[in-house]
Structures are given as C-alpha cells and as structure tokens.
C-alpha positions in Angstrom: 103.6 60.5 148.9 99.9 61.3 148.5 98.6 64.7 149.6 95.0 66.0 149.9 94.1 69.6 149.9 91.2 71.2 151.9 90.2 74.6 150.4 90.6 76.0 146.9 90.2 79.7 147.4 92.9 82.4 147.4 96.2 80.6 148.1 94.5 77.2 147.6 94.5 77.7 143.8 98.3 78.0 143.9 98.9 75.1 146.2 96.7 72.8 144.2 98.6 73.7 141.0 102.0 73.1 142.6 100.9 69.9 144.3 99.6 68.6 141.0 102.8 69.6 139.2 104.7 67.7 141.8 102.5 64.6 141.2 101.4 64.2 144.8 97.9 65.7 144.8 95.3 62.9 145.2 92.1 64.7 146.3 90.6 68.1 146.7 88.0 69.1 149.2 86.0 72.4 149.2 82.6 73.1 150.7 81.8 75.0 147.5 80.6 72.2 145.2 81.4 74.0 142.0 85.0 74.8 143.0 85.6 71.3 144.3 84.4 69.8 141.1 86.3 72.3 139.0 89.6 71.7 140.7 89.1 67.9 140.9 88.5 67.7 137.2 91.3 70.2 136.3 93.8 68.1 138.2 92.3 64.7 137.6 91.8 63.9 141.3 88.9 62.9 143.5 86.9 65.8 144.8 84.7 66.2 147.9 82.5 68.8 149.6 82.7 67.0 152.9 86.0 66.9 154.8 84.9 63.9 156.8 83.9 62.0 153.6 87.4 62.7 152.2 89.2 61.7 155.4 87.3 58.4 155.5 87.6 57.6 151.8 91.1 58.6 150.7 94.4 57.0 151.5 97.0 59.7 152.0 100.0 60.7 154.1 99.6 64.5 154.3 97.2 67.3 153.8 97.3 71.0 153.0 94.7 73.1 154.9 93.9 76.2 152.9 90.6 77.2 154.4 89.5 80.3 156.4 91.6 80.7 159.5 88.6 80.1 161.8 88.5 76.5 160.6 92.3 75.7 160.7 92.5 74.3 164.3 89.5 72.0 163.9 90.5 70.6 160.6 94.2 70.3 161.5 93.4 68.6 164.8 91.4 65.9 163.0 94.1 65.3 160.5 96.9 65.1 163.2 94.8 62.7 165.2 94.5 60.6 162.1 98.3 60.6 162.0 98.6 62.7 158.9 101.3 65.3 158.2 99.8 68.7 157.9 100.6 72.0 156.3 98.4 74.9 157.4 98.3 78.1 155.4 99.0 81.2 157.5 98.1 82.0 160.1 98.2 78.7 161.8 95.3 79.6 164.2 93.8 82.7 165.7 94.6 81.6 169.2 98.1 80.7 170.6 96.5 77.9 172.7 95.1 76.2 169.7 98.5 76.3 168.0 100.1 74.8 171.0 97.6 72.1 171.2 98.1 71.2 167.6 101.9 71.1 168.1 101.4 68.7 171.1 99.2 66.4 169.0 101.7 66.4 166.1 104.5 65.5 168.5 102.5 62.8 170.2 101.6 61.2 166.9 105.1 61.7 165.4 103.8 63.6 162.4 104.9 66.9 160.9 102.9 70.1 161.5 104.0 73.2 159.6 102.6 76.5 158.6 102.9 78.7 155.5 105.5 81.4 155.8 106.2 82.6 152.3 105.5 86.2 153.2 108.7 86.2 155.2 110.5 86.3 151.9 108.4 89.1 150.4 110.7 92.1 149.8 108.0 94.4 151.0 108.1 92.9 154.4 111.8 93.8 154.6 111.0 97.4 153.7 108.4 97.6 156.4 110.7 96.0 159.0 113.4 98.6 158.2 110.9 101.5 158.4 109.7 100.3 161.8 113.2 99.8 163.0 114.2 103.3 161.9 110.8 104.7 163.1 110.4 106.1 159.6 106.8 105.7 158.7 106.8 108.2 155.8 106.4 106.7 152.4 
C-alpha cells in the first residue's frame, strides 16, 4: 500500500515518521516549501507544495490529512472523490454536516474514512472524565 501525507506540522511530523517506518509513505505535501522539502528528503519520498499536483502525479491508495482543521473537509472530499482511503487527524471537521457529507462520499465510493482518536487513550482524559462525572473540579 502506498500512502501520501498532506501536512507536516504538529502531529504531521509523527505521522510521517511512522508511515516511513512502516514503509508505506510515498509522498509528502505541505504548503510550506521548506518543510515539504525537508520531510521529502528526510524520508526519501517525493514532495509537493500543491495538493492538486500531488493528487495528479502520485499513484497511491490512501492519504493522511494532517492540516489545519479548516482545510480537512475540502482536502478529504477531493481524496474520497478520487476513491482514496483517508485518515483525517482530529477533529474530522468543524461542522457536523461536513463530516456527514464525507461519510456519505466514502460509503458511495467504497473507501475507508477514519479520524484520529489517540487522545481517547490519554490517561489525563480518563481523569477529567472522572472529575466531571463526580462533579469534582478541584485539582
């Protein structure tokens, strides 16, 4: 399987490293030319500053979208319409309607759409849940 990644900021650095270690990363895209080049060279993959150029130039089955949340819906929609499997870093979108639309497109095109949820396993989240449940907000 070949995976492309769009975005190399915060969580993107981690995703790129892991995808490279798994041997599936085939291209990086970031609008920041310096970061795109840095990660492309670091992981020995093609690098782009234009999402459209990457989409039209690369052969791949799936994509990681690790960009600002405001761009998730637009990028994911184009990928799903191109019949690519898509992982979107959390949150999936700002608007419920956008998420629902993406889910429908994924179902129609028989591709997987999933969202990051690693924070569900963060022990601090369990502590906060317990505090809210017990209405104990004192730290």
